[in-house]
C-alpha positions, -999 to +999 in steps of 0.1 A: -188-110-030-223-126-031-226-162-021-232-183-053-262-205-055-263-239-071-301-242-074-309-253-110-275-268-116-286-302-104-311-302-132-284-291-157-262-320-148-290-345-141-285-367-172-248-370-166-251-379-129-278-404-136-256-420-162-228-423-137-251-437-110-265-464-134-229-474-144-221-480-107-254-498-102-247-522-130-212-528-118-214-532-080-183-540-060-183-552-024-164-537+006-127-538-001-132-547-038-140-512-051-112-513-077-132-503-108-155-480-089-124-461-077-110-460-112-143-445-125-142-419-098-107-410-107-116-409-144-144-384-137-123-362-114-096-361-141-123-351-167-135-324-144-100-310-137-102-318-100-068-329-085-070-360-063-050-386-044-057-423-039-048-453-019-067-444+014-081-476+029-069-492-004-095-478-028-104-445-013-101-413-032-097-377-021-105-349-045-094-313-036-111-282-049-091-250-041-111-218-039-095-186-051-098-170-017-087-180+017-112-197+040-122-228+058-120-264+046-152-284+041-153-321+035-181-340+016-181-377+019-198-405-002-195-442+003-188-465-027-194-502-018-223-525-026-239-554-007-238-592-012-275-592-023-289-606-056-309-579-073-346-587-080-356-556-099-365-554-136-353-520-147-329-519-176-298-511-156-299-539-130-267-553-115-247-573-140-230-592-111-249-621-096-252-618-059-240-582-057-262-551-056-263-515-047-292-520-023-282-491+000-278-463-026-241-459-024-241-458-062-262-427-060-241-412-032-209-415-053-225-402-085-241-372-066-207-363-050-191-363-084-218-341-097-215-317-067-177-317-073-181-307-109-205-278-099-182-266-071-151-268-093-169-246-119-173-219-094-140-222-075-131-186-083-161-176-060-152-200-032-134-189+000-115-220+011-113-256+001-137-285-006-126-320+000-144-348-019-140-380+001-149-412-017-149-439+010-147-477+005-159-504+029-188-487+046-207-519+049-181-540+068-188-532+104-169-531+127-139-523+105-154-499+080-135-475+058-136-442+076-111-450+103-087-467+079-089-437+056-079-414+084-052-437+096-038-437+060-036-399+062-066-388+041-067-355+061-030-351+068-025-324+042-059-309+041-078-311+075-115-303+074-131-277+096-164-294+091-177-325+072-210-336+057-226-367+042-260-377+029-279-410+025-308-419+002-339-424+023-370-442+010-391-430+040-391-394+027-405-381-006-383-366-032-376-330-024-374-335+014-343-335+035-341-351+070-316-339+096-316-337+133-291-324+159-276-351+181-279-388+174-294-395+140-281-431+136-273-457+162-243-477+174-242-510+156-226-539+176-226-575+165-224-608+184-220-645+178-227-670+205-219-707+203-238-728+228-220-761+236-241-789+252-240-826+250-258-844+222-275-878+221-305-898+210-338-879+209-355-907+229-330-903+258-328-866+266-318-873+302-284-883+290-278-850+271-276-812+275-298-800+247-281-770+231-313-760+213-332-758+246-303-738+261-303-715+231-340-710+234-336-698+270-307-676+261-327-659+234-357-654+256-336-640+285-317-616+262-350-599+253-354-588+289-324-565+286-343-539+266-376-544+285-362-545+320-327-529+320-329-500+295-345-468+307-378-465+288-369-430+276-337-443+260-335-465+229-320-499+223-327-529+201-314-565+205-321-587+175-312-623+170-310-627+132-296-661+127-297-695+145-280-727+133-281-759+152-290-796+150-283-822+123-313-846+123-348-849+137-340-876+161-306-863+174-304-839+203-281-810+192-248-806+209-241-772+195-261-741+184-248-709+169-267-676+175-259-644+157-274-609+160-270-572+166-274-547+193-283-510+185-281-481+209-276-443+209-260-434+242-225-448+251-236-456+286-266-475+274-244-494+250-220-504+278-248-515+301-265-536+274-232-552+265-225-560+302-259-575+307-256-595+275-225-613+287-239-619+321-271-634+308-256-656+281-230-671+305-254-673+334-282-691+315-257-715+298-241-724+332-274-728+349-283-755+323-250-772+325-239-760+291-211-736+281-212-705+259-185-689+237-191-653+229-177-632+201-187-596+206-178-569+180-180-533+189-193-518+157-197-482+145-205-457+172-237-437+171-238-411+143-241-378+163-247-346+144-232-314+158-261-291+165-247-261+146-241-280+114-274-300+116-291-266+117-269-255+088-281-284+067-318-277+075-313-240+068-297-248+034-326-271+025-352-245+034-334-217+017-333-237-016-366-255-015-389-239+011-398-247+047-416-279+037-384-294+024-370-300+059-397-318+079-392-330+115-377-365+115-369-390+142-335-407+144-332-444+136-309-472+150-293-481+117-255-480+118-233-457+098-195-455+094-196-418+089-200-417+127-162-421+130-156-389+110-180-371+132-161-382+163-131-362+151-146-334+131-178-313+135-204-318+109-237-334+100-253-364+083-286-360+065-312-380+046-322-374+010-358-383+002-360-409-026-394-425-022-410-438-054-442-419-062-475-438-059-460-467-040-477-472-007-451-495+008-415-486-001-389-513-003-364-506+025-326-503+023-309-536+018-339-552+001-332-570-031-360-549-048-347-516-034-351-487-058-349-449-057-367-422-076-339-408-097-354-373-096-339-372-061-305-369-077-312-333-086-318-325-049-289-346-036-264-331-060-275-295-052-276-301-015-241-314-013-228-285-033-248-258-015-241-272+019-204-268+011-208-233-003-228-221+026-203-236+051-174-220+033-190-186+034-202-190+070-167-200+081-150-172+061-174-147+077-164-158+112-128-152+103-132-117+088 
């Protein structure tokens, strides 16, 4: 039997998938709150005749499409949660919920997976094996996430995937291009919180105090030496301080300062070295200045590491459908991604879907209150998810013949 192709079907279902995406965009729900989003997913799966189970990591949903012939099992994953960001766009379907926004494209991910599921279910008599539609909550709440809780709740106990795929909207690529690389594509995303405790006093008598602001300043400056002087220049690491809070009045020397930030790496050994140096420097600097430091360090998502075979598979699918120019060479980034935990257990790949707005020189990045996508990308994302699954099923079935 010839392998079916889905090219053109994304266009056919475009209006419906866009409508679903806009519904999610107008009704964002934060991590752990995806009650109505989950209900909408279940409603559409029921409409499409796709059986499903729910309750994984509270609001997660697993749809199952059974092909008419034996073969492997392919999982496709989409994340569902929004961010605590107030939208500043002016299009007609902006968020209806103050302070909440789909600023990372999860609304599009969920809608495109529903569209891909509808397409795949319509051709299940041509499919060798199963396709699992994994709708994941809580991607944005590192270090907990939703992937590991879904697996702990048995999302794959009955149907275990032989390979797994996910995509993410990407404003750095134009519509029609797919970015995928073997090996690390996203970084490990650790978080930290430091509380510097000194001794406060009057601003005119600093000799009687231990100025927590001065200590914090030295801690921050010293932390920046980790990447420049401890990380091999051919490796990658980022240490960013994103928040400082301290002091109460202009003429009072602060007794306490809180510092929060993130550490991003690719290699596990680099992560552990940076973490070790981080603790040594914070405690050492504080002690040398007669202060003390309390550290809360959160091991976040591990690096998202694509399996070479399946990264190549994604690239081949993109080129076969849209031409060689559809799969340009891209470089990995140090953003964190909960899909990494699925890839620790199952082979697969994570790829980027170009969504850049045409004619806009500087695209708004992910997590920006003015983030937008070119909805024409939905055609490509819907087709890619479906065709990647079809190609993987036929590839796996061919190996077993």
